N, C-alpha and C positions, 0 to 999 in steps of 0.2 A: 025800540031795539036796545037790548042790554049791551053794556061794555064788554070788551073782549080782553082776556088776560093771556099774554104771550110770553113764553120763556125762551130766551136765546142762550144756547150753550156754545161758548167759544172754547175749544179744547185742542190740546196737542193730540196726535194720533200715533199709535204704535204701528210701524211700517209692516204691512201685510200680515198682521197678527190679529185675527178676528177675535180670538178668545180674550186677549188682553184688552182690546178696544171695547168689547161688549161689557166686560167686567168693570172697566173704568167708567164707562158711560152710565152703567147701572148705578154706580155709587153717586155720580153727579145728579142723576135724576132723583134718586132717593133723598138727596140732600135738599131738594126743593121743598121748602117748608110751607109756602102759601099755595092756595088753590090756583090752578092754571087751566086754561082751555086748550092750549097748543104749545108743544115743545118742539123746537127746531134744532136739528143737528147739522153738522157740516156735510159737504159732498163726500161720498165714499167713506162714510164715518167708520166702517168696520175694517178698512184696509189701508186708507190713504189713497192718493191718486195714482194707482198702479196701472201699468200697461201690460199686465200679465193676467188677463181674464181667464185664459186657458187653465191656469193654476188655481185661481181664486174664485171663479164664478160659482154662484149658488142658484138654485131654483127658487120659486116662490113658496115652496114648502120646506126650504132650508132653515138653517140655524138663525140667520139674521132676521128673517121675516117673523119667525116664531118668537124671537126675542122682542121684537117690536110689539107683537100682540100682547105679550106678557106685561111689558112695561106700560103700554097704553091702558091696559085694564087696571093695573095697580094704581096708576095716577088718575084714572078716569079723565084722560085727556088725549087729544089727538097727538101723535108723534110723527114727525116727518124728517126725512133725510134721504140721501141716495146711497145705493150699494151696487156691487157688481153682480148682475143677473145674467144667467145663461138660459136661453130658451130656443128650442128648435134649431140648434146649431149656430145661433147668433149670440152675441154678447151686447148687453146694454148697460149704460150708466143710468140706473133706474131709481127714480124717486118714488118712495112709497108713502102714501097718505093713510096712515093706520089709525083707525077709530077705536075707541075703548071697547066696543062690542066685538072686535076682531075682524070686522070687515074692512076693506081697503080699496083704494084706487091707485093707479100708477101713472107716472109721467116719465117717458124715456127722453133723455137729453136730446134736444133738437140740434143744437149747434155744437159740433164736436171740435175740439181744439186741435186743428191740424198741425200747428207749430209744435205741439207736444206729442204728435203721432196718434192722438186719440182716434182719429178717423180710420186708421188702419187696424184698429183692434176692436172697435165698437160700432154698432149700427145706430144710425140716427133715428130719433123718434119722429112721429108724424103729426102731432097735434097737442095743443095745450089742454089742460083740464081746469075747470073752475069748481072748487069745493065749497062747502058751506058749514059754518059753525055758528049756532045761535042766530041764524039769519044773516050773518056776515058772508059775503062772497070773497073767496080767496084764490089767487092764482099762484101756484108754486112753480118756479123755474130753477135752472141749475147753472151756476158759474158763468161760463162763456156766453150763455144766452143774454147776459147783461149788456153785451156790446151791440145788440141788435134791437133797437127801439121799436121797430115795426112789429116784431113778434110779441112784445110786451104791451102793445098799445091798448089802452082801455077802450071798451066798446060802448056806444050809446045805447045799444039794444040789450046788451047783457053785461053791464059794468061790474067790475070787481071793486072791493073796498080795501083789500090788502094784497100786495105783491110780495112774493118771497123769493130770495135767491140763496140757495145753499152752495157753498164754494170751497175749493182749495185754490185760492188766488194768491200767488207769490208776492212778497213784500216789494220786489223791484217794480211791480206794476200797481202799487198801492194807490197812487194818485188817481189813475183811471177808475179803480174800484170805488173809491170814496166819492169821486165826482159823478160817476154814472148812477150810483144809487140815489144821489140827490136829484139828478135829472129825471130819473124814472118817477120819483115821487111827485115832482112839480108838474111834469107834462101829463101825468095820468090822474092827477088829483086824488091820490090814494096813499095810504100808509105803505111804507116799504120796509121790509126786514131783510137785512143781509147778514148771513151767518157764515163766517170763515174760520178756518183752523189757525192754530199757531204752531210754532216749532219748526224743525228742520226735517225734511224727509230723506230717503235713501239716495235721492238724486242731487242732494246738497242744495235743494231749494228751500229758502227760508220764508216762513209765513208770519206776518205780523198781526194777523187777525183783522183788526179794524172792523169788527162786526158792529152793526148799528141798527137801531130802530128809528125811522124817520117819519115825520108826519106829512100830510098832504100839502103842506106849504114848503117842504124841503128843510124843515128844522129837525135837528137831531134831538131825540127824546131820551136816548139811552146814555148810560155812564160807563160803558164797557171800555176798559183800558186796552191799548194796543200791547201786543207782545206777551200777554198774560192769559192764562186760563181763567175764565170768568163766566158766571151764570147770572143772568138778570131777568126778572119778571117785570113786565111793563103792562099797564092798563091802557087800552085804546078806547076812545070815546066815539061811538057811532053818531051821537047827536051833534057833536062838534064837526065831524066830517061832513054830515049832510047840511049843516048850516053853512059851512064854507062853500060847498058846491052850489048851494042856493044863492048865496051872495055873489059868487064869482063863477057863473056857469059856463066855463070855457069849453067843457066837453060838448056842449050843444053846438058849437061851431066847428067841431072836429070833422076831418074828411072821412067819408065813407070808403071802406075798402074791404077786401076779402082775402084772407090768408089761404094760399093754396099749397098743398103738399108737392114738393119738387122731387121726392124720392122716386 
């Protein structure tokens, strides 16, 4: 299995301004000079973490999805991140897994942040997705999902190799963010990518970023600084991952369980 190149984009966001965010992110993506297989953007990258979906929601044929299709094609890479989607009278914090050929899959955020009123504006999703690039299996999740380890638990029957969290995670809770990313990597014996925004939003919440690429042993591989916009491309080794799992096969002793939709 070949190695995987992943690009993490830690960026500030223009509050509820789709045009400016897409323009800014296009420039950051264009500035990626080396080949990459996957580009990861923050949660609600086109608006910021807004509780006004009635004003900001788009359909799957809207501007943001079309933009993702164009950028994925230009870079010949998968692009992922979440946006505000409206569908059949409901609103979703929806992650799009956009492939270079314009096809995509979606994941709707399962765990809505009730302390931020997200559950009163958005509808919870009902299941994970496992995507594939170059034979790698990848599980993308969103922000608050990080606090629920059962939902992210790796499976013995259908294991993933890389776990992703896209986020708008405030600096005042940075310690849990950094700690739980490490925990998810160690307990699931998988690479973990956490991509968070920086800057201050209209609710006066400050974001320090603290985006990171972590290996299957819980070691930080990336060099992304806190509190700054930064783009980094990192190479992941499939051979090293499989060798570690072979030498320390803890997943073989994991408990069997089944996730059930509670909606």
